[in-house]
VOGU-3710 file (C-alpha; in Angstrom, 3 decimals, decimal comma):
1> mktllgryaa> 0,413/-9,807/-30,507  3,156/-7,400/-30,038  1,929/-5,356/-33,355  -1,203/-4,953/-31,417  0,332/-4,126/-27,897  2,644/-1,982/-29,259  0,027/-0,336/-31,313  -2,134/0,092/-27,989  -4,921/-1,331/-29,131  -6,530/-2,115/-26,006
11> hkyltgrfls> -5,734/1,176/-24,444  -7,563/3,201/-27,838  -10,478/0,408/-27,211  -11,280/1,461/-23,843  -10,568/4,937/-24,344  -13,545/4,852/-27,153  -15,686/2,779/-24,571  -15,099/5,235/-21,877  -15,695/8,488/-24,134  -19,360/6,647/-25,174
21> fiedrgiprl> -20,198/5,927/-21,800  -19,334/9,902/-20,827  -21,440/10,967/-24,042  -24,317/8,765/-23,424  -24,914/10,035/-19,897  -24,640/13,451/-21,683  -21,822/14,992/-19,517  -20,525/17,071/-22,369  -23,742/18,789/-22,599  -23,932/19,571/-19,085
31> laplrgftfe> -20,416/20,957/-18,780  -19,913/22,626/-22,165  -22,043/25,906/-21,266  -20,115/26,597/-18,368  -17,558/29,227/-18,600  -14,978/27,710/-15,947  -15,604/24,941/-13,329  -14,193/23,503/-10,443  -14,218/19,860/-9,366  -16,889/20,756/-6,524
41> dvasilerel> -19,181/22,229/-9,445  -18,837/18,790/-11,370  -19,737/16,684/-8,466  -22,765/19,220/-7,664  -24,017/19,069/-11,253  -23,787/15,149/-11,469  -25,550/14,633/-8,293  -28,177/17,142/-9,263  -28,704/15,718/-12,833  -27,626/12,273/-12,788
51> gyalndrvri> -28,688/11,227/-9,218  -24,904/10,470/-8,325  -24,472/10,077/-4,745  -21,035/11,247/-4,035  -20,604/10,630/-0,589  -17,497/8,476/-0,079  -13,654/8,300/-0,881  -14,233/5,582/-3,934  -17,265/7,964/-5,721  -15,605/11,215/-5,237
61> rmvkvlidfl> -12,309/9,712/-6,740  -14,164/8,361/-9,783  -15,322/11,902/-10,498  -11,583/13,377/-10,411  -10,609/10,463/-12,800  -13,375/10,763/-15,456  -12,232/14,711/-15,387  -8,514/14,017/-15,543  -9,448/11,401/-18,660  -11,341/14,295/-20,468
71> recgsvteee> -8,301/16,722/-19,845  -6,156/13,692/-21,315  -8,406/13,786/-24,006  -7,899/17,520/-24,883  -11,958/18,191/-23,951  -11,067/19,791/-20,684  -8,378/22,052/-20,153  -7,084/23,692/-16,820  -6,297/27,259/-15,968  -5,177/28,038/-12,468
81> drylwnngcf> -7,824/26,547/-10,165  -10,402/26,167/-12,746  -11,481/23,798/-15,584  -12,789/25,193/-19,190  -14,370/22,965/-21,727  -12,628/23,052/-25,155  -15,716/23,231/-27,478  -15,098/21,075/-30,523  -12,435/18,824/-29,057  -13,664/15,152/-28,486
91> vrdglsades> -11,261/12,517/-29,606  -11,982/9,404/-30,835  -10,502/5,828/-30,135  -8,109/5,835/-33,152  -9,055/2,853/-34,354  -10,996/1,585/-37,814  -14,178/-0,480/-37,220  -11,998/-3,751/-38,323  -9,349/-2,766/-35,839  -11,742/-2,363/-32,966
101> evakeffrgq> -13,378/-5,821/-34,063  -9,845/-7,394/-33,974  -9,014/-5,783/-30,447  -12,544/-6,540/-28,759  -11,770/-10,167/-29,748  -8,030/-10,266/-28,908  -8,158/-8,416/-25,686  -11,298/-10,454/-24,579  -10,909/-10,638/-20,826  -10,222/-7,142/-20,666
111> vdffehcllh> -13,305/-5,735/-22,942  -15,573/-7,749/-21,205  -14,677/-7,103/-17,565  -14,817/-3,316/-18,328  -17,682/-3,659/-20,196  -19,508/-5,103/-17,168  -17,996/-2,791/-14,891  -19,032/0,766/-17,041  -22,522/-0,787/-17,512  -22,676/-0,924/-13,539
121> adeflrgglp> -20,859/2,575/-12,985  -24,250/4,604/-13,208  -25,715/2,090/-10,361  -22,921/2,470/-8,316  -22,614/6,115/-8,380  -25,811/6,540/-7,666  -24,998/4,378/-3,935  -25,309/0,683/-5,357  -23,310/-2,240/-4,080  -19,881/-2,967/-5,630
131> lysfdneaaq> -20,185/-5,359/-8,837  -17,871/-7,804/-8,015  -15,899/-9,000/-4,889  -13,017/-11,640/-4,741  -15,290/-14,727/-4,084  -16,075/-18,045/-5,491  -19,187/-16,355/-7,419  -17,200/-13,831/-9,370  -14,017/-16,307/-9,493  -14,439/-17,058/-13,188
141> iwedflgnte> -14,630/-13,316/-14,137  -11,554/-12,372/-12,265  -9,870/-15,378/-14,129  -10,558/-14,271/-17,434  -9,619/-10,617/-16,510  -6,321/-11,429/-14,807  -5,453/-13,958/-17,498  -5,758/-11,352/-20,256  -3,183/-10,594/-23,427  -1,713/-7,560/-22,015
151> fnfarsvlak> -1,088/-8,748/-18,373  0,100/-12,089/-19,368  2,772/-10,560/-21,785  3,642/-7,769/-19,039  4,292/-11,032/-16,678  6,341/-12,449/-18,717  8,636/-9,469/-18,785  8,412/-8,771/-15,217  9,447/-12,584/-14,627  12,696/-12,029/-16,729
161> vmlsgsdeda> 13,393/-8,910/-15,260  13,054/-10,287/-11,433  15,437/-13,777/-12,619  17,973/-11,667/-14,219  21,517/-11,899/-12,206  19,418/-14,327/-9,867  20,331/-17,786/-8,808  18,480/-20,624/-10,746  17,152/-22,131/-7,597  16,298/-18,495/-6,005
171> rvldlcygpg> 13,215/-18,197/-3,638  10,473/-16,574/-4,802  7,283/-15,554/-2,866  4,618/-14,906/-5,421  2,177/-12,495/-3,025  -1,514/-12,522/-4,490  -1,106/-15,312/-6,563  -4,499/-15,552/-7,825  -5,381/-17,820/-10,750  -1,758/-18,854/-10,918
181> fdilsiqecs> -0,817/-16,392/-13,718  2,253/-15,347/-12,327  3,583/-19,149/-11,139  3,086/-19,686/-14,957  5,478/-17,005/-16,013  7,898/-17,721/-13,330  8,002/-21,521/-13,736  7,938/-20,608/-17,811  11,278/-18,620/-17,069  13,081/-21,122/-14,905
191> srvrvtaldf> 11,833/-24,586/-13,743  14,455/-24,410/-10,750  12,496/-21,450/-8,884  11,543/-22,363/-5,593  7,823/-20,542/-5,111  6,203/-19,951/-1,958  2,333/-18,894/-2,949  0,291/-16,577/-0,688  -3,240/-15,089/-1,047  -5,338/-13,092/1,277
201> kdifrgralg> -8,299/-16,111/0,028  -7,793/-19,308/-0,945  -10,858/-19,193/-3,967  -8,250/-19,416/-6,808  -6,111/-22,227/-5,274  -7,704/-24,976/-7,561  -7,391/-23,026/-10,703  -3,783/-22,111/-10,027  -3,039/-25,821/-9,079  -4,527/-26,909/-12,535
211> rvpnpeavcw> -2,726/-24,259/-14,340  0,911/-24,030/-13,211  3,086/-26,338/-15,129  4,943/-27,780/-11,786  2,554/-27,120/-8,890  4,264/-29,817/-6,658  7,708/-27,632/-6,601  5,160/-24,552/-5,229  4,774/-23,964/-1,313  1,257/-23,358/-0,647
221> igserwggfg> 0,447/-21,282/2,093  -3,103/-21,316/3,277  -5,052/-17,615/3,617  -5,348/-18,695/7,314  -2,084/-17,380/7,940  -2,320/-13,982/6,474  -4,931/-11,464/7,161  -4,303/-9,480/3,825  -2,833/-6,246/3,350  -2,167/-4,580/6,826
231> svlpfpsetf> -1,344/-7,754/8,233  2,029/-8,949/8,984  3,443/-11,374/6,334  3,659/-14,921/8,007  7,491/-15,750/7,133  10,559/-14,684/9,202  12,975/-11,712/8,176  15,170/-12,329/5,054  13,356/-15,207/3,881  13,238/-14,767/0,126
241> davffacadp> 15,517/-13,607/-2,796  12,709/-11,860/-4,382  8,954/-11,105/-4,349  6,559/-11,400/-7,150  3,676/-8,991/-7,039  1,131/-8,221/-9,652  -2,095/-6,640/-10,063  -2,624/-6,044/-6,654  -1,029/-2,775/-5,605  -4,313/-0,731/-6,414
251> yiaeqsrkfv> -6,140/-2,685/-3,585  -3,864/-1,283/-0,890  -5,317/1,020/0,930  -3,837/4,479/1,138  -2,923/4,363/5,252  -1,586/0,763/4,809  0,958/1,280/1,931  3,776/1,790/3,831  3,185/-0,858/6,418  2,577/-3,439/3,578
261> yadifrviks> 5,719/-2,484/1,548  7,820/-2,208/4,707  6,856/-5,905/5,547  7,670/-6,850/2,412  11,016/-5,265/2,673  11,551/-7,322/6,119  10,979/-10,590/4,223  13,436/-9,845/1,306  17,021/-10,951/1,681  19,740/-8,268/1,300
271> ggslnilshc> 20,576/-8,437/-2,135  17,228/-9,362/-3,384  14,361/-7,771/-4,923  10,434/-6,849/-4,799  8,954/-6,950/-8,656  5,478/-5,058/-9,194  3,128/-5,146/-11,955  0,732/-1,950/-11,935  -0,347/0,933/-13,889  0,697/4,222/-12,517
281> ypdpearfve> -1,424/7,003/-11,977  -0,817/9,564/-15,098  1,733/12,257/-14,057  0,630/15,890/-15,272  4,578/16,103/-16,509  4,327/12,897/-18,490  7,831/12,034/-17,214  6,916/8,409/-15,768  3,866/7,564/-17,986  4,594/9,008/-21,079
291> niwvrrgtlc> 2,222/7,345/-24,020  -0,970/9,348/-24,425  -2,686/6,149/-25,184  -1,578/4,399/-22,011  -2,447/7,637/-19,932  -5,784/7,500/-21,441  -6,550/3,500/-20,870  -4,946/3,446/-17,251  -7,560/6,266/-16,554  -10,360/4,105/-17,898
301> hdfaesvceg> -8,807/1,267/-15,878  -9,110/2,922/-12,874  -12,762/4,394/-13,462  -14,201/1,030/-14,087  -12,696/-0,896/-11,784  -13,818/1,480/-9,010  -17,224/-0,367/-8,966  -15,244/-3,429/-7,929  -15,039/-4,205/-3,816  -11,792/-2,827/-2,216
311> wqgfcsases> -10,026/-0,783/-5,515  -8,276/1,916/-3,999  -7,021/3,051/-7,407  -3,676/3,812/-9,085  -1,080/5,697/-7,431  1,049/8,138/-8,825  4,795/7,094/-9,496  6,595/10,023/-7,566  4,471/9,343/-4,569  5,485/5,253/-4,861
321> vnlfesigfk> 9,066/6,605/-5,581  9,142/8,345/-2,385  7,428/5,668/-0,234  9,989/2,805/-1,561  12,838/5,003/-1,019  11,846/6,077/2,376  11,670/2,312/3,273  15,002/1,514/2,099  14,405/0,231/-1,505  16,774/1,277/-4,436
331> vgtvmmnssi> 14,497/1,875/-7,815  16,268/-0,381/-10,156  14,391/-1,021/-13,411  11,226/0,576/-14,303  9,495/-0,138/-17,775  6,415/-0,108/-20,024  5,303/3,559/-19,020  6,160/2,721/-15,495  3,810/-0,372/-14,907  6,764/-2,748/-14,454
341> wrldkp> 9,131/-2,122/-11,707  12,145/-3,682/-9,801  13,165/-2,567/-6,433  16,483/-3,763/-4,911  17,127/-4,407/-1,192  20,542/-3,081/-0,751
//
């Protein structure tokens, strides 16, 4: 597992899949003849030639992600306020045919999810409805995706980072616990941690109960007590030693992020921590997200999951640092191309 993760096999596979999506729609053919072009030029071409209806934030943002992905691949360069098509430069995924098949099988949860998302992307960009919502109908799909190998490895690392230096019987809030993979990682790391589980819907409760080693040790809070992001958490101030928050940040609306993180700060005890698992949008300087395959794979992920209801996109690490520090957090550990964060409350 570590060998495949260390070689960024999942990111390479997704890169190849997104490149195929772009080629199949003839986007290189549409852009290559242009001497130079702006974002508005690309949007206009895609609306005219492919019938895309780029009339809201999510769909407009998908085009930006696509252009940034082509830039990461070297197919597009940026010069002042314009983009240029780099003829002859269209990278591949860096995997052999055999390696691609292994990656496809090993990262099945990711591969299948993103495959379905990309197959729906054209319809969505033409004004179609989102592909998946957080409801009973899509519960198994979300479970397969959220339980993928890469995410579970990252969760195990985050749990160790969170509990490093903490009391064994620390009180932890698992915010947006989903199918229970977070709690599984926490309890595998320490059986004495007292976990409180909260989500904005209860559709995964049964799945989580059947997955965690000790469900009786978890305090399950009903979703009727919390209205989701933008609502106050149903706990007194300074209740928890730590908060575990995995794979949910991209579903926080931009205008709500400060409120959400300030309220999380409120319920953490002094000396406690907020522990986040989420990709960051690749920064131009590659200071936070350094690896080229992670950068490309993250953009593939961002574009694909945009077809799901509520997706807001990955935030830049620098914007997040400014937000966290303005609230009062001290940025402690940042790992794995800025996908794992430990924020301390002084």
